[in-house]
DRENKOLKOL-91328 format. One record per residue (C-alpha): residue number from 1; y, x, z. Coordinates in nm, 4 decimals. Last residue first. Example, Ala and Ser with C-alpha at 12.3 -4.5 7.8 and 13.67 -1.06 7.14 Angstrom:
(pt 2; (-0.1060; 1.3670; 0.7140)) (pt 1; (-0.4500; 1.2300; 0.7800)) 
// end
This chain:
(pt 214; (2.3320; 7.2011; 3.5998)) (pt 213; (2.3759; 7.5760; 3.5638)) (pt 212; (2.5944; 7.5800; 3.8682)) (pt 211; (2.5338; 7.3007; 4.1176)) (pt 210; (2.8698; 7.1261; 4.1467)) (pt 209; (3.0570; 7.1262; 4.4772)) (pt 208; (3.3913; 7.2686; 4.3625)) (pt 207; (3.3916; 7.0767; 4.0338)) (pt 206; (3.6591; 6.8098; 4.0752)) (pt 205; (3.8673; 6.9437; 3.7859)) (pt 204; (3.9761; 6.6316; 3.5980)) (pt 203; (3.6996; 6.6964; 3.3450)) (pt 202; (3.4485; 6.6756; 3.6293)) (pt 201; (3.6081; 6.3458; 3.7346)) (pt 200; (3.5809; 6.2148; 3.3779)) (pt 199; (3.2167; 6.3243; 3.3612)) (pt 198; (3.1281; 6.1399; 3.6824)) (pt 197; (3.2957; 5.8218; 3.5615)) (pt 196; (3.0978; 5.8427; 3.2358)) (pt 195; (2.7677; 5.9036; 3.4134)) (pt 194; (2.8327; 5.6146; 3.6525)) (pt 193; (2.9299; 5.3751; 3.3727)) (pt 192; (2.6236; 5.4797; 3.1741)) (pt 191; (2.3987; 5.3628; 3.4539)) (pt 190; (2.1762; 5.5678; 3.6822)) (pt 189; (1.8245; 5.4837; 3.7987)) (pt 188; (1.6847; 5.7378; 4.0453)) (pt 187; (1.4094; 5.9954; 3.9910)) (pt 186; (1.2328; 6.1194; 4.3015)) (pt 185; (1.3682; 6.4298; 4.4695)) (pt 184; (1.3123; 6.8067; 4.4906)) (pt 183; (1.1170; 6.8473; 4.1663)) (pt 182; (1.3811; 7.0433; 3.9751)) (pt 181; (1.4578; 6.7553; 3.7381)) (pt 180; (1.4956; 6.5187; 4.0354)) (pt 179; (1.7249; 6.7677; 4.2055)) (pt 178; (1.9518; 6.7880; 3.9022)) (pt 177; (1.9478; 6.4113; 3.8423)) (pt 176; (2.0816; 6.2905; 4.1783)) (pt 175; (2.2424; 6.6295; 4.2457)) (pt 174; (2.5187; 6.5505; 3.9970)) (pt 173; (2.6215; 6.2480; 4.2044)) (pt 172; (2.6304; 6.4448; 4.5284)) (pt 171; (2.8569; 6.7035; 4.3685)) (pt 170; (3.1002; 6.4419; 4.2361)) (pt 169; (3.1221; 6.2774; 4.5788)) (pt 168; (3.1624; 6.6152; 4.7505)) (pt 167; (3.4487; 6.7141; 4.5218)) (pt 166; (3.6161; 6.3760; 4.5678)) (pt 165; (3.5768; 6.3853; 4.9462)) (pt 164; (3.7086; 6.7394; 4.9772)) (pt 163; (4.0115; 6.6698; 4.7577)) (pt 162; (4.0906; 6.3494; 4.9488)) (pt 161; (4.1062; 6.5257; 5.2858)) (pt 160; (4.1803; 6.3084; 5.5900)) (pt 159; (3.8178; 6.2223; 5.6621)) (pt 158; (3.9052; 5.8804; 5.8083)) (pt 157; (4.1629; 5.8147; 5.5336)) (pt 156; (3.9064; 5.8903; 5.2628)) (pt 155; (3.6625; 5.6536; 5.4332)) (pt 154; (3.9242; 5.3797; 5.4486)) (pt 153; (3.9916; 5.4157; 5.0748)) (pt 152; (3.6207; 5.3949; 4.9973)) (pt 151; (3.5739; 5.0798; 5.2018)) (pt 150; (3.3530; 5.1362; 5.5004)) (pt 149; (3.0132; 5.0360; 5.6352)) (pt 148; (2.8898; 5.3318; 5.8384)) (pt 147; (2.5682; 5.4643; 5.6982)) (pt 146; (2.2046; 5.3561; 5.6868)) (pt 145; (1.8960; 5.4361; 5.4846)) (pt 144; (1.5548; 5.2833; 5.5487)) (pt 143; (1.2470; 5.4999; 5.5326)) (pt 142; (0.8705; 5.4518; 5.5505)) (pt 141; (0.7379; 5.8078; 5.5816)) (pt 140; (0.4255; 5.8813; 5.3761)) (pt 139; (0.6356; 6.0279; 5.0961)) (pt 138; (0.7968; 6.3034; 5.3037)) (pt 137; (0.9331; 6.5432; 5.0372)) (pt 136; (0.9678; 6.3072; 4.7406)) (pt 135; (1.0684; 5.9848; 4.9127)) (pt 134; (1.2842; 6.1804; 5.1570)) (pt 133; (1.4768; 6.3417; 4.8713)) (pt 132; (1.5370; 6.0184; 4.6790)) (pt 131; (1.6461; 5.8358; 4.9951)) (pt 130; (1.8833; 6.1157; 5.0932)) (pt 129; (2.0249; 6.1236; 4.7403)) (pt 128; (2.0889; 5.7490; 4.7441)) (pt 127; (2.2455; 5.7523; 5.0902)) (pt 126; (2.4730; 6.0527; 5.0476)) (pt 125; (2.7813; 5.8472; 4.9587)) (pt 124; (2.8011; 5.6807; 5.2992)) (pt 123; (2.7634; 5.9955; 5.5126)) (pt 122; (2.4092; 5.9981; 5.6410)) (pt 121; (2.1662; 5.8187; 5.8683)) (pt 120; (1.8025; 5.8003; 5.7653)) (pt 119; (1.6207; 5.5378; 5.9697)) (pt 118; (1.2617; 5.6450; 6.0050)) (pt 117; (0.9075; 5.5086; 5.9860)) (pt 116; (0.5520; 5.6246; 6.0485)) (pt 115; (0.6524; 5.8851; 6.3024)) (pt 114; (0.4172; 6.1672; 6.4005)) (pt 113; (0.5419; 6.3436; 6.7136)) (pt 112; (0.3102; 6.6212; 6.8324)) (pt 111; (0.6018; 6.8503; 6.9172)) (pt 110; (0.5141; 7.0997; 6.6435)) (pt 109; (0.4732; 6.8100; 6.4006)) (pt 108; (0.8200; 6.6854; 6.4950)) (pt 107; (0.9787; 7.0207; 6.4220)) (pt 106; (0.7889; 7.0626; 6.0936)) (pt 105; (0.8960; 6.7189; 5.9695)) (pt 104; (1.2555; 6.7931; 6.0681)) (pt 103; (1.2322; 7.1245; 5.8809)) (pt 102; (1.1133; 6.9648; 5.5569)) (pt 101; (1.3468; 6.6658; 5.5806)) (pt 100; (1.6722; 6.8513; 5.6456)) (pt 99; (1.5470; 7.1327; 5.4204)) (pt 98; (1.5623; 6.8980; 5.1236)) (pt 97; (1.9117; 6.7867; 5.2203)) (pt 96; (2.0547; 7.1367; 5.2371)) (pt 95; (2.1245; 7.4110; 5.4934)) (pt 94; (1.8549; 7.3244; 5.7459)) (pt 93; (1.8069; 7.5608; 6.0389)) (pt 92; (1.9374; 7.3708; 6.3441)) (pt 91; (1.6952; 7.0843; 6.4024)) (pt 90; (1.8216; 6.9041; 6.7104)) (pt 89; (1.6376; 6.6450; 6.9175)) (pt 88; (1.7988; 6.3519; 7.0971)) (pt 87; (1.6660; 6.0764; 7.3254)) (pt 86; (1.6279; 6.3192; 7.6184)) (pt 85; (1.9986; 6.4001; 7.5973)) (pt 84; (2.0945; 6.0399; 7.6703)) (pt 83; (2.2982; 5.8494; 7.4071)) (pt 82; (2.6214; 5.7378; 7.5737)) (pt 81; (2.8926; 5.8048; 7.3177)) (pt 80; (2.9617; 6.1531; 7.4540)) (pt 79; (2.5887; 6.2145; 7.4108)) (pt 78; (2.6185; 6.1206; 7.0444)) (pt 77; (2.9082; 6.3642; 7.0016)) (pt 76; (2.7142; 6.6477; 7.1626)) (pt 75; (2.4187; 6.5824; 6.9353)) (pt 74; (2.6428; 6.5781; 6.6283)) (pt 73; (2.8016; 6.9081; 6.7299)) (pt 72; (2.4627; 7.0742; 6.7690)) (pt 71; (2.3247; 6.9258; 6.4463)) (pt 70; (2.6238; 7.0437; 6.2418)) (pt 69; (2.6199; 7.4026; 6.3603)) (pt 68; (2.8070; 7.5979; 6.6261)) (pt 67; (3.1161; 7.6348; 6.4031)) (pt 66; (3.1369; 7.2618; 6.3246)) (pt 65; (3.4645; 7.2112; 6.1363)) (pt 64; (3.5100; 7.5686; 6.0119)) (pt 63; (3.1458; 7.6096; 5.9090)) (pt 62; (3.1295; 7.2607; 5.7596)) (pt 61; (3.2253; 7.2786; 5.3891)) (pt 60; (3.0529; 7.6141; 5.3296)) (pt 59; (2.7328; 7.4631; 5.4693)) (pt 58; (2.6128; 7.4885; 5.8275)) (pt 57; (2.2974; 7.4300; 6.0302)) (pt 56; (2.1756; 7.0736; 5.9955)) (pt 55; (1.9450; 6.8129; 6.1452)) (pt 54; (2.0068; 6.5552; 6.4147)) (pt 53; (1.6810; 6.3967; 6.5257)) (pt 52; (1.7362; 6.0675; 6.7057)) (pt 51; (1.4719; 5.8985; 6.9231)) (pt 50; (1.4192; 5.5463; 7.0584)) (pt 49; (1.5008; 5.3522; 6.7404)) (pt 48; (1.6936; 5.0353; 6.6443)) (pt 47; (1.7748; 4.9467; 7.0045)) (pt 46; (2.1344; 4.8414; 6.9369)) (pt 45; (2.2493; 5.1357; 7.1501)) (pt 44; (2.0553; 5.3656; 6.9152)) (pt 43; (2.2271; 5.2022; 6.6165)) (pt 42; (2.5737; 5.2728; 6.7564)) (pt 41; (2.4795; 5.6290; 6.8505)) (pt 40; (2.3536; 5.6991; 6.4996)) (pt 39; (2.6752; 5.5551; 6.3586)) (pt 38; (2.8910; 5.7863; 6.5691)) (pt 37; (2.6752; 6.0867; 6.4829)) (pt 36; (2.7090; 6.0170; 6.1104)) (pt 35; (3.0805; 5.9543; 6.1635)) (pt 34; (3.1129; 6.3263; 6.2374)) (pt 33; (3.1377; 6.3759; 5.8597)) (pt 32; (3.1333; 6.7400; 5.7433)) (pt 31; (2.7576; 6.7184; 5.6937)) (pt 30; (2.4371; 6.7032; 5.8969)) (pt 29; (2.1796; 6.4355; 5.8263)) (pt 28; (2.0909; 6.2124; 6.1204)) (pt 27; (1.7187; 6.1321; 6.1195)) (pt 26; (1.6343; 5.8251; 6.3243)) (pt 25; (1.2953; 5.7621; 6.4787)) (pt 24; (1.0145; 5.5053; 6.5078)) (pt 23; (1.2008; 5.2380; 6.3142)) (pt 22; (1.3654; 4.9011; 6.3821)) (pt 21; (1.5161; 4.7388; 6.0758)) (pt 20; (1.8448; 4.7366; 5.8885)) (pt 19; (1.8378; 4.5873; 5.5357)) (pt 18; (1.9148; 4.8604; 5.2868)) (pt 17; (2.2538; 4.8314; 5.1176)) (pt 16; (2.1892; 5.1318; 4.8916)) (pt 15; (2.5466; 5.2594; 4.8470)) (pt 14; (2.5473; 5.5643; 4.6181)) (pt 13; (2.6497; 5.3720; 4.3081)) (pt 12; (2.9454; 5.2070; 4.4827)) (pt 11; (3.0967; 5.5456; 4.5701)) (pt 10; (3.0464; 5.6703; 4.2141)) (pt 9; (3.2310; 5.3709; 4.0688)) (pt 8; (3.4999; 5.4011; 4.3374)) (pt 7; (3.5557; 5.7644; 4.2410)) (pt 6; (3.6193; 5.6572; 3.8833)) (pt 5; (3.8797; 5.4031; 3.9947)) (pt 4; (4.0338; 5.6626; 4.2274)) (pt 3; (4.0729; 5.9114; 3.9446)) (pt 2; (4.2351; 5.6418; 3.7309)) (pt 1; (4.0591; 5.4630; 3.4455)) 
// end
């Protein structure tokens, strides 16, 4: 197996292929990938939801790319793509996926907004972890996950940094079981092929985004 073969196994694992449907809101999860904002804008124009909440402060991987915070830059990008300002909220404190949902829930509660359903928009390989986190932390919310449909090689080209993508992909995979064990997410099925591909990539040195002690 090559590095890219193993990465493809992890990439495929994180794709959920949820059927799109109309929801009360969208929650755009901050990251290094501005494509989240692009996809949110596309779905808003399709009429999938009337309101987008972009959530995210900064992580070590985004401070240089989005110095004013992930949610702020995402909101600006969506407005550039034609989403009106009054259809966007920003949650600017969250520094991890759990906080994305906790702080978004708090923000909406404070505004008297109580959605029953949400489209969770993330980078493609965050879908499974986002679903697991939302199911644990906001269980009454009916969620569908969505991300830009891309081949793995095309996604790497769009980001322009293979090392970053591979480290993030390995880190997101580890968090599937680490966060479940720590009570932050619901348990997800995971096959031996995924575990073996993950371990080979760790052995190859793609460890920059691993949770220590995990």
